[in-house]
N, C-alpha and C positions, 0 to 999 in steps of 0.2 A: 333563523328557523329552518330554512332550506338546507343549510349546511349541517344542522343537527340531524335532520331526517336522512340526508345522504350518508352521514357518518354512522347512524344507527343501522341503516340498511347494509352498509359495508361490513359492519361488525357482525350482523346476523349471518351474512353470507360466509364470512370467515369462520364463524363458529360451526356453521353447517359443513363447510369444507374440511375442517379439522376434526370435528368430533362426531359427525353423523355419517356423511357419505362414505368415508373409508371403512366403516363398519357394516355397510350394506352388503348383501350377497345377491347378485343377479345370476339366475340360472337360465342358460339358453340351451335349446335343443335345435340342432341343425340336421336336416335330412340331406344326405349326400347321394346315397344310392340305396337300393333295396336288394343288392346282389348277395351280400354276405351274412345278413342277419346278425351284425355285430354292433355293439354300442361301445363307443370310445369316450372316456372321460379325459378332458384336457384342462389342466391348470398351469399357470405360469407366473413368473415375476412376483414371487412372494415377498422378496426384499425384507426378510426379517431383520429388525434393527431395534434401536431404543424406542422407536415410536410404533413398531409393529411386532408384538410379541407372538410367540408360538400359539398362544391360546386363541388368537384371532382366527387361526386356521381350523379350529375345532368344528365350527359349523360347516365348513367346506368338507371336512372329513366325514361328518355325519351325513351330509348330502350324498357323497359318493357311496357310502354304505347303503343308503336308501335306494339309490338309483341302480345299484348292482351292475356296473359296467363290465364288459368282457375284457377290456384292456384300458390301462391308464397311461397317459403321457404327461410328463412334466417338461416344459420347454425352456427352462433356465432361469437364472438370477434367484438363487435360493436365499442368499443373504444380500443386504445392501452393500456392506463393506466387509470383505473377508478378513482383513487385518483386525478389525474390531471384533468380529465374531469369534475368532480363534481363542480369545481370552474369556469367553462366556460359557456358561453351562447350558447345553442344548439337549439335555437328557429328555425333557418333556417333549420337545419337537421330534426327537428320534423315535419316541414311543408312538406319537401321533402318525408320523409318516410310515412307520413299520406296520401300523395297523391297517393301512390301505391295502385292499386285496382285490384282485381281478383274476379270473381263471386263465386268461391268455397272457398274463404278466403285466408288470408295470415298468415303464421305460423312461429314461431321462436323457436330456442333452444339457450342454453347458451354455450359459449366457455370458455377456461381457463382465457382469458383476461377480462372476464365479472365479475370477482370477485375483490373486493378491498383488501386492506392489512389486513382487519379483516375477510377475507373469506366470505364476504357478496356480494350477487349479486342483492341486492334490488334496487340499483340505476338503473341498466340496465334493470331489469325486469319492473320497473315502466315506464321507458322511452319507451320501446318497446310496452307495453300495451297502453300507451297514443297515440302511433303512429298507433294503430289499429291492432297490431299483437296478435294472440292467442299464448300464451307461452305453449309449450309442454315440461313439466318438469316431466318426468317419467309417461307419460300418452298417451293414444290413443284416437282419436276421429274419427267419421264417417262423411264423406261428400257425398252428393248425386249428381249424374250426370245423368239425364235422366234415372231414374230407376236403374242405376248401382251405386254401393257404393264403395267408396275408404276409406281405413283405413289409417289415418295419425298418426304416432307415433313419439315421441321424448324422448330422455333420457338426464338426467342431465350430466354435463361435467365430463369426465372420470378422469381428473387430479385434479380439484379443487372442484367438486361437489360430489354428492352421487348418481351415476347412478343406475337405476334398471336394472340389467343385465339379469333379467328374464322377462322383459316386453314382452307381447304378443300383436299382432295386434288384432283388433276387426274383427269379421267375415265380409268379404267383397270380392268383385271380384278382388281387387288388393290392396296390402299392401305396404305402404311406411314408411321407418324409417329414421329419421334425427338424426345424432349424430355428434359431433364436430371432435374428433380425429379419424382418420381411424383405429388406433390400438384398438379402443374399440371393434371392431368386434372379436378380438382374445379372449375377455372375455365374450362377449354376448353368452348366452346359448340358445337363441331363434332365431339365425340368419336365420335358414332354414324356418322360418315362414314368412319371408318377401320377397317380389318380388324385391324391389329396395331400396338401402340404399344410402343416400346422406351425404357427409361429407366435411370437409374443412381442416383447421389447417395447412397444410403443406406448403402452398404458392407455391407448386411445387418446393420447395427449396429456392425460392425467388432470389437466385443467382445460376444460373445453366450454366455450361460450359460442353457440351457433356454429359457424364454420371455422371459427378461430380456435386454435389449440396450441399448446406447447409442442415444439418440435425437438426431436433428438436424432442424432446420426444413426441411420440404419432403418428408418421407417418413413422415408420420403415418398416411396411409391405406394405404400399401403399402411393404414394406421388403425384399422378396426373393422371386423366383419368379414363377409365372404366375398371373394373375388374370383372371377373366371379368367384364368391366365391363357388358356388355349382351349381347343375343342375337348381335350381330355382332362386337363389339370385344373383343379380348384385350390385356392389358397384361403385359409382362414387365419386372421390376425386376432388373437385373443387379447383382450384389453387388460388382463392380468388382475392380480389381487393386491399387491403391495404399493409402496410409495418410494419415490426417490427424489433427490434434490430438495423438494419441499414436502413436508408432511401433510399434504392437502390433496384431496380429490374433489373435483367439481365437474359435474356433467357427464362423468364416466365412472359409474360405480364398479366396484370389484366384481369380476365375473368368473364363473366356471362354465365350461361348454361341454355338451354331450353331442356326439355325432352318430348318426345312424347310417351305416354303410352296408 
């Protein structure tokens, strides 16, 4: 009898992890500063695949439209496997991503899953640019907001790309850096030059029970939420939207984050 009860509970947890939690949308609002009067929308790790269709992102797109952010950041891992995605029709996803709008622009960086078996990120770069994103690959740009300027920077992926670990922000009243793996900050030599760093990659563990979680290379130092790196710099690790390795989420529902700066 005890065995049957345990088996039934495990089955219920499995059903929840496969069919319920991956479809939840957690919306977080994080106050960073009140200097710029800017709202930033941040989503990451969509990992579109056979188990995660483009339609799953519709509710996130609607939420972004409702929130009316000034700027949008996507911090990598668009598809779960680029080689698989190349042979599929993603016209619906292109329409959804193209429909995301923000007056100060929408920006994207690359994650480790954005590279194919030949270490090329060309397919994902072209897709994001078609959707209207400005790709930040080891560069910084300035955006204006009522005579105040915001420096937006992004580095190439730490694991598969060639990140510029000496990248500096441009002179501005607030500096933002997007990178994929949180552990990139351990190697970045210019961390203290940024006010806010946005990352993803960890999925918060994707399966998390108490303090136990699944670990992946690149998120040993930080796996979810807000961290104070020094007197000036804050890091937020977004737990992401999609799934990888196993089509299960448990204890870390998909999230989209809005920052007030």
